[in-house]
N, C-alpha and C positions, 0 to 999 in steps of 0.2 A: 253324389256321384247321378242317383237316379235326375234330378234336374237338369243337370249338365248333358245327360243321353237324352234325355227327353228335346234339350233346346238344340244337339246337333243335328236329330232327326227333323225337327223343325225347321231349322236352316237349310237341311238336304232338300227338303221336298221343296220348300219354295226355290231352292235354285233351279230342279227339274222342271219345275212349274216354269221359270221364267224362259230356260231353255227352251222347251216345248211350246212355249206361247211363240216364241221367235220362232222357230222352225217350222211352226203349221204356217203364220204368217209367209215366211220366205219360200216354202213350197207352192203357196197359191201364188205369186207372183212366177216363178220357176215353171211352171206347168204354161204359164203364157211365153213366157223367151224362149224356152229347149228350141221350138224352132226358126226362132231367129239366130240363135247362137249355132247351130249347125253349119260347120264349115267355117267359122270366124274364129279369130282368135284374139281373147280379150286380153291386153298387155297388163305385163307387172306381176309383183305376188302381192298379195294379200295379209295383209297380218292379221289373225283373228285372235283377239286377244277380250275380247267384251269387256276393255275396262276404259274408262273415261283417259280423253285427252283434253284437258283446257284450254291448249290451243287452237282446238276444232272444235269447242261446242262453246253457243252461248250461256252465260252464267244466269239467263233469266229464264225461269219456270214459265214466263207467258207462252213460249212457243210449243207448239204443240203440233202433231202433224199425224195426218193418218195412215195407217199400214196395211190395210187392205184394197188391193189392187187386181187389176187383170183376170179378165175370167173365160179367155178365149182357153183352146187345146187343140195339143197337136201330137207330138211323138212321146210314149210313153217312156221308148229307151233313153232318148235324151235327158228327160226328168227322171228317173233313177239314178243315170251317173252322176248329174250334180246333186241330187238331194243324198246321195251317197260324200259327197263332200260337205255339204251344208253338215251334217250329221258329224262330222270329223271335226268338228267346230267345238264339240263338247269339250275338247283339250285344251284350255287357255294357252299353253303353251305352243301351239301346234302352228305351222307357216304352212299354206297354201299357194300353189301356184296355179294362177285362175289357165294359163295357158294348155291346162293339162283340160280343161273343158274341149277344147279343140281336139285332141288328140281321143277321147273321149266319144268325139260324134263322126269320127271318121270311119270305124268298123261299121260301117252299115254295106249293107248287099244292093247293088246298082239294081239290080231287077226291081227292086219295091220303088224306087226313086217316083216312078209316077205314079204308082196307088198311092204315095203318101202328099204328093203333090195334091192328087186329085180332093182325097181324104183332110189335108188342111184346108183347100178352096170352102168343101162343101161345112166345114167347122167354121169359117168362117162368115158365112153366111149364115148358119144358125146362130152364131154367138151375137152378131149385129142386131138379127131379129129378137133374141133373148135380152140384150142388152137394153134395147129399146123399150121394151116392156119393162125392165127394172127401174130406167127413169121415168118413164109414163106413171108406174105404181109409186114412186117416191116425190114425183111432183104434183100427186092428184089428193094428197092428204091436205085436210085443213090447213095444217099445221106442217111446213117440211121439216125433216129432220137432219139439220144439214152434215152432220157427220156420215149421214148413209150416203148422203148428195156427193160429200167430197171423194168418198169410197170409190164412186160411181165415175164421178169425174175427172180422177185421177187419170184414169187409162183413156181417155179422150169422150168427148161430148158431140151428139148429132149435132150436125151442122143448122136444124133447125130449132133444134133445143137451145142452141149455145146463147143465144142473146137472153130469155127469161133466167137460165143455169149460171152466167154470168154474174147478174145483178144479183142473183141469191149468193153464190159464194163470196162475192164482195161486201155482204151486208148493206148494199143501196137497196135492194127489195127486199121488204121486211118476209121472215117466214110465216105468217101468218096471211092466208090468202085474203081473208076477208078485210085487211088492210093495205093489201098491196096496191090495188089500182089507187085509193086514194094518196097513199104515202106520194108514188111515181107521179101524179098529178101535182102535188105541191110542190115536189121537187124540181119539177120542170118550170112551173112556176118562178121559182125562187132564181134557178136559172138566169131566165130572162131577167127578171129584177139585176143579175151582178152584171151582165152584159149590159143595158142599160147606166148603170153608174160604173162600169170600168172600160169600157171599150166605143161604147156607140157616143163619147164625150168630146170636143175637138179638141187638137191639139197643144192648143193654148192651157186647155187645163189639166193638161198633165205636165208632171216634173223634168227634168233633161234625163234623169237616169230611165224615167217610163219610156221616154221618146223613145230612148237610145236600146232599152229592150225591144219595145215592138219594134224598131227597124232590124235586128237582128233575128226575131221572130219571123220575120216578112222574109229575110234571106234563106233562112233555114227551111222554110215551108215549103218552096221551089226544091229543094234538096232531099227532102225525104222520101225514102223509098224510089229513088229515082228511075228504077227497071220497071216500075209497074204504071203504065200508061195511066192507070185511074188515078192515081194522085196526081195527075198534072195536070188536071181540069182546074182552070181559077177558081168555081166556086167551092172543090173539094177543097183547096188552097186556104180559102178566106176561111171554110167552118174550121180548119186546123188552129187558123190563126185567133180565132176568136177565142176558142177553145186553151189554147196555149197563154195566149196574154191574159184572160180573165181569169185562170187559174194561179200563174204566175203576181198576179195584184193581190190577191187573195191568200197569198202564201207569203209572204214578203221574207220569211229567215231564209231562204231560197231564192225567190223568184226565178227569174226561166235558165236554166242551165241546158247546154247543147247537149241533147241526147232526149230529152223529155219530149222532144217532136217525135220522136220514133217511136214511145210509149203509148203516145195517144191513138197509131195507126191501127192496131189488134182492135180494140174498140169502135171505133169507126166504119171499119170495115164488117165485125160482127153486128152493129147496131145498125146499119142500111142493110143490111141481111134480110131484116126485117120489112123493108120497103120494094127492097129489087129483087127482081129475079133473075138465076141465072149467074154467072161468071161474072168476076169483075171487069172480064174486057169488054162486056156488053153493057156496064153501068153509065149509067148520067144521071149525077144529081140533080142536075137541070128539069127532071122531070117528075119530079118531088114538091108537094107543096111546100109552102112557108112552114105549116105546123110540123107536118114530118121532121123536115130539116133541123127546124129547133128541138123537136124530141129528142132525135139524135144525136143532135150537139149537147143538150142536156146529159144524156145517160152518157155520152162520153166524158163529159166533165168531171160526175159524179166518181163515175168509175174509176177513172184517174187518179181522182182524189184520194179515194177508198185506197189504191194500192200504193200510192207515194204517201200516205199515214203512216205505213209499215216499214219504212225503208226513208224515212227522213232524213236520216244524214248523210245518206249517200248522196245528195244534194246541196247540204247546206256548204256553207265554206272549208275550201281543201277536200273535201267530201272524205271526211275521217271514216264513214260506213265501208264506203268502198276500199279505201287505205287497209281495213282490216280484214276484210274475206279477202283480198290479195294476199296477204301472208297467212292465212289459213289455207288457202288453195297451193300456194307453194309449199305448205307441210303437208297437204295432204297426198301432192304428185311424188313429194319425197319417200311417205310410207308406201304409196300404192306400186311406185315405179321408178324404184331409185337409178336404175341408169338413164332412165329420161333426166331426170332429176339431175345428176352429176354433170351431164353434157351438157345440159343447158347452163349449169352453173361454170361449166368451163369454158363455154364459147364468152360467157359474159352476159349472156340474156336476161334481163329480170320481167318477173312475171308481169311489172308495171307496164311492159313495152308494148305487151299485146294485149293483155288480160282485162285492161282496164277499159277497153272499149265494150268489151265483152259484160262486165258489170252495168256499165253507164246504159247501156241500150239491150239489155238482157237478150243477146244474140240476135239480135234481129236484124242487123246487118251481116249476120253471119251464117245463116242456111237461108231457102229460098223461100220467098213469101208464103208463098201458098202452104207450106208448114208450119206456119207461127202460130196461127191458133189453135192448133193443136198440142204445141208446144206447152202453150198459154192454160191451156185446159189442165195441164198440173202444175203448173205454175200458179194457178188461182186455189186449184183444190187445195194446196200445201197451205193456205193461210196465212198465217203471223208465222211459219215455219219457214215460209220461202227465203229471206236472206242465208240462212244456213243451208238449206238444201241446194241453194244456188251454187255452191261451193263443189258439191258433187257433181252436180250436172257439168259444170265447167272442167272439173277435173278427167270427168268420164269423155265430153268434147275432145278435150286436148290427146286424151292419151288412146284415141281412135287411131292415130298415125305415129304412135309410138317407135316403130319401126322406121320411119322414116326419118321423125324430127334426128335421130341418133345418126345419121348420114350426113348432117346438113352443119355448114359452119355459122357464124353469127348473122353475116349478110344474108346468106341465103334460108337461115331460119326467120329472120324479119320478114323476106318477103312472102316467103311459104306463110306464114302466120297470119300478116295481112292480106292475103289472098286465098282461102282455103279453098280447098276444091271439094266444096257441097253444092255445086249449079246445079246437080244432076240429082242430089239425093232426093229421095224419095220417103215417104212412111218407114218403111223397115229400117233406115238406118238411124232417124229420129228414135226409134222405139228401141233400139239397142242401145242407145246414148242413156238413154232415160231407166232402161233397166238395169245397166251397168252403175249406174248412179243410186237407186234403190238399193242395189246389193251391197255396194260399198258402205252406204248409209247405216245401214242394218248388222255388219260385220265389221265395223273397224269403230 
């Protein structure tokens, strides 16, 4: 009897510790998103069961993700309202309607609005400075603690730090600062060797399949990010072609698949920013020395390789990895927002018809390009857990238009989802998508 009682007490303490840990991490995120949530509606209902769902989780224990995010602060009133909702999740059988969050934020006095806006702006500036100091501290050590770097990077990376941080997050640059320069020099020379062996050869030395693949890449490069003039420069397209073709030859299991050209563009922009100043509109790759262009291409090539190593089956024959994630996305949307799920099903719209491109291009074609690098800060911070977390990001992205979707018939749904109204999006809209994804990932 005494042993049973002792075991029960141990189990209870363990459960309380687990719940407290989750609530602590969750509240930290909420302190940042409460300002974004103000006056907005989060669609659907969340089933807070703290149970595992085999259909929504990878079986591999390899996937790990960071759970410390967001340092910004704003309205304490929103924090309290949302934290009360979070605390209610200790009852595993309880449902929560997240639309209640909108109601809890609407009971504010309009006379305080201007003061809150001023405080929010001041807080954002202070937070930016504080975050830069945190990044500087993490990067200044002899060996970078990658877990600490991931926690900071999840919420966004300062532009001028992004090249170094992305190389570290992807494992291209070693955490040890003493080895970093030597490793990068060696990998850049290795890339040059790959180009000379794979790309800088006459067509007579290529197989028919390789010639066809090179032609397809040459066709796709001018179509890549067509609304950004920088990518229409012939030299930029030639760099992109070299990177993609060399990668495809070195990875015969998948070869080149349309969509991989999009995945190379964030790396190209980030690593060019080390050599070019100002915005992309004023950039010209022709101003760079051949050595700098080669270094940029090498960094793009190796980082693209590292990224795709974690999602190889997304681009092999029949793309089974994407097929699997599409099923998970459908199930997750059903759990979060059953009315939307039911409406899409009644209209006969399959997730494959609109979300395949999302997984194939990681949303690059769905949002303004100036937001892509911020989105990718979170992607790369997720590490090996990225494929699983993409499902939550894309569910959050889709349900941004929950009410609108339920008003459309099949043809209207297809047109709407292929041309989503994101052209005027700025960082707050993207942060909202990421914040919802984080909450759902921790609560479902």
